[in-house]
C-alpha positions as MATLAB code, in Angstrom:
seq = 'MKKLLRSDAAQRVLAALIALYLRLAYRLSRWTRVNEAVVKRHIDSGQPVIMAFWHGRMLPLLNFWPYRMPMYLLSSPHRDGLLMVRTVRHFGVRNIIGSTTRGGTRAFREMVKVVRDGNAMSVTPDGPRGPRMRATLGIVFLAKLTGAPIIPVTYSTTAAWAFGSWDRLLLPKPFGRAVVIFGEPITVSGDADHDAIEVARAALEASLNDMTAEADRRCGRVPTEPAPLDAAAKMAETAS';
ca = [
     144.946   82.482  105.338;
     142.983   80.382  102.817;
     141.074   78.667  105.626;
     140.313   82.041  107.198;
     138.974   83.454  103.920;
     136.629   80.496  103.503;
     134.587   81.656  106.496;
     131.562   83.864  105.894;
     132.491   86.193  108.754;
     135.985   86.793  107.381;
     134.617   87.411  103.900;
     132.107   89.955  105.171;
     134.833   91.876  106.989;
     137.198   91.718  104.013;
     134.457   92.836  101.604;
     133.704   95.850  103.798;
     137.405   96.764  103.932;
     137.786   96.432  100.145;
     134.731   98.631   99.565;
     136.039  101.229  102.028;
     139.427  101.266  100.316;
     137.892  101.627   96.829;
     135.816  104.583   97.988;
     138.838  106.268   99.569;
     141.049  105.669   96.519;
     138.294  107.062   94.297;
     137.699  110.179   96.368;
     141.410  110.881   96.834;
     142.166  110.681   93.107;
     141.596  113.292   90.392;
     139.267  111.768   87.829;
     138.680  112.829   84.249;
     135.478  111.469   82.700;
     135.411  111.032   78.947;
     132.148  110.647   76.979;
     130.048  110.010   80.095;
     127.109  111.734   78.407;
     126.542  108.628   76.319;
     125.460  106.535   79.315;
     123.563  109.403   80.943;
     121.546  109.840   77.760;
     120.346  106.247   77.834;
     119.673  106.233   81.573;
     117.740  109.500   81.454;
     115.528  108.049   78.708;
     114.814  105.000   80.886;
     116.470  102.639   78.398;
     118.270   99.688   80.008;
     121.949   99.280   79.158;
     124.575   96.563   79.267;
     127.846   97.899   80.658;
     130.961   96.033   79.487;
     134.415   96.267   81.077;
     137.437   94.012   81.274;
     137.837   91.896   84.398;
     141.116   93.589   85.332;
     139.579   97.086   85.204;
     136.396   96.383   87.138;
     136.850   97.408   90.778;
     137.080  101.241   90.651;
     134.182  101.425   88.185;
     131.814  100.475   91.009;
     132.053  104.125   92.069;
     130.645  105.302   88.734;
     127.027  104.272   89.090;
     125.186  107.136   90.823;
     122.116  106.605   88.658;
     118.672  105.620   89.873;
     118.461  102.659   87.500;
     119.352   99.467   89.454;
     122.611   97.817   88.414;
     123.232   94.060   88.364;
     126.571   92.265   88.059;
     127.205   88.695   86.942;
     129.374   87.047   89.611;
     131.104   83.684   89.769;
     129.736   81.074   92.227;
     133.277   80.251   93.367;
     134.612   81.482   96.711;
     136.457   84.429   95.129;
     133.277   85.325   93.277;
     131.297   85.328   96.502;
     133.782   87.809   97.965;
     133.018   90.062   94.991;
     129.287   89.607   95.628;
     129.704   90.899   99.167;
     131.939   93.757   98.017;
     129.666   95.151   95.297;
     126.674   95.131   97.622;
     128.347   97.991   99.503;
     127.907  100.047   96.308;
     124.242   99.166   95.887;
     124.995   96.760   93.037;
     122.898   93.583   92.901;
     124.193   90.179   91.836;
     123.343   87.325   89.528;
     125.331   84.212   90.410;
     126.576   81.980   87.624;
     129.369   81.234   85.171;
     130.024   79.371   81.956;
     130.614   76.174   83.931;
     128.205   76.439   86.879;
     124.672   77.735   86.596;
     125.364   79.398   83.253;
     122.023   78.765   81.556;
     119.975   79.816   84.567;
     122.134   82.900   85.079;
     121.785   83.950   81.434;
     117.990   83.658   81.584;
     117.997   85.763   84.722;
     120.171   88.378   83.011;
     117.736   88.578   80.098;
     114.845   89.092   82.509;
     116.721   91.754   84.482;
     117.454   93.804   81.352;
     113.971   93.367   79.893;
     112.577   94.624   83.204;
     114.408   97.918   82.677;
     117.574   97.435   84.711;
     121.246   97.888   83.888;
     123.489   94.822   83.611;
     127.266   94.762   84.042;
     129.303   92.069   82.313;
     133.029   91.305   82.116;
     133.207   89.692   78.662;
     136.603   88.127   79.440;
     135.564   86.777   82.851;
     135.654   84.902   85.042;
     138.840   83.141   83.873;
     139.929   84.696   80.599;
     141.596   84.791   78.223;
     142.457   88.352   79.165;
     140.823   91.131   77.165;
     139.183   88.754   74.684;
     135.400   89.068   74.464;
     133.176   86.011   74.478;
     129.797   85.812   72.757;
     127.523   85.780   75.813;
     127.211   89.548   76.133;
     126.390   89.845   72.416;
     123.584   87.302   72.702;
     122.291   89.218   75.727;
     122.147   92.394   73.635;
     120.438   90.538   70.784;
     117.701   89.079   72.987;
     117.008   92.274   74.962;
     117.608   95.039   72.415;
     119.720   96.896   75.001;
     122.888   98.624   73.784;
     126.310   97.526   75.017;
     128.308  100.458   76.408;
     132.043   99.770   76.846;
     133.802  101.454   79.779;
     137.350  101.317   81.111;
     139.764  103.234   83.314;
     143.420  103.801   84.144;
     145.391  105.805   86.684;
     148.881  107.133   87.267;
     149.033  105.518   90.710;
     148.153  101.829   90.990;
     149.250   98.356   91.889;
     149.533   96.246   88.729;
     149.151   92.576   89.566;
     150.512   89.645   87.582;
     147.167   87.811   87.688;
     145.641   86.414   84.490;
     143.542   89.585   84.075;
     146.443   91.970   84.931;
     144.325   93.539   87.668;
     144.927   97.263   88.098;
     144.123   98.443   91.629;
     144.207  102.232   92.105;
     146.180  103.945   94.828;
     145.046  107.234   96.364;
     146.255  110.586   95.042;
     146.613  109.483   91.428;
     145.453  111.181   88.242;
     142.854  108.868   86.759;
     140.641  108.691   83.676;
     137.461  106.749   82.950;
     136.355  106.415   79.331;
     132.870  105.497   78.112;
     132.640  104.139   74.572;
     129.984  104.489   71.917;
     127.037  102.052   72.219;
     127.101   98.800   70.279;
     123.677   97.514   69.244;
     122.788   94.030   68.043;
     119.724   93.399   65.910;
     117.203   90.854   67.100;
     117.573   88.978   63.810;
     121.389   89.055   63.777;
     122.864   85.901   62.264;
     126.119   84.171   63.209;
     128.259   86.518   61.111;
     126.615   89.661   62.514;
     127.055   88.372   66.057;
     130.755   87.789   65.456;
     131.102   91.273   63.984;
     129.537   92.758   67.140;
     131.780   90.647   69.385;
     134.894   91.739   67.514;
     133.751   95.379   67.598;
     133.264   95.249   71.375;
     136.655   93.631   71.913;
     138.404   96.171   69.682;
     136.597   99.098   71.319;
     137.468   98.018   74.852;
     141.086   97.326   73.946;
     141.511  100.639   72.113;
     139.881  102.532   74.989;
     141.994  100.763   77.605;
     145.191  101.487   75.689;
     144.159  105.134   75.353;
     143.399  105.366   79.090;
     146.787  103.825   79.917;
     148.615  106.244   77.598;
     146.815  109.236   79.149;
     148.091  108.082   82.540;
     151.646  107.399   81.385;
     151.298  103.643   81.649;
     152.464  101.017   79.185;
     149.216   99.635   77.726;
     148.214   96.190   78.952;
     148.407   93.616   76.173;
     145.465   91.257   75.498;
     146.061   87.522   75.734;
     147.455   86.000   72.519;
     144.816   85.181   69.928;
     145.661   81.478   70.066;
     144.547   81.410   73.732;
     141.192   82.906   72.758;
     140.850   80.462   69.859;
     141.503   77.494   72.141;
     138.841   78.716   74.592;
     136.300   79.180   71.789;
     137.060   75.690   70.487;
     136.618   74.197   73.969;
     133.322   76.037   74.465;
     131.955   74.792   71.137;
];
């Protein structure tokens, strides 16, 4: 199976099947949208935005971008990341390839350019490898350099497969009762110092975690727990 999935042809077929399934699961579920006006307000004004969602809650959210503003997604250069690249293209989402370990600096510069050019950028602040539901600083620096607001978004559903992966991926099943929640924008001043940047990072992490827990409770699910703080501290120490 691993050898099969390394082939471009197999990945293209699998990406098309994943996209088809996500569309079907979305259309065959009853969705409640909470606070969606906040993102519409920014899009209608032509202001670029940075959409933030946890890695484990990403896939169904691809259905929630019917806006005319182009959307970009940061994707890992690894084989699994390339499968995601092919999948999101079926939703009209464009990709920037890079990660913290491969092509990170180039990818970040490209993200800054994309946002400054008036596009929307999607970021999983705990991706691509975690720790789960702990935000890193990259998205905050992106907001500082571009002036674009960060808008948190998350979802949950009554019918889903909950995987034991590091990100606790939640994959919706059809016919569920689902909710998507948009959070209030988080802005970062262009002259923000180290302390202000950390405050914004912590605010984003808390907002996404509170929203995700609320979405899970609305759908009768036990809220997913973030990775222990010591795991996040070890990652931050390694990065520094």
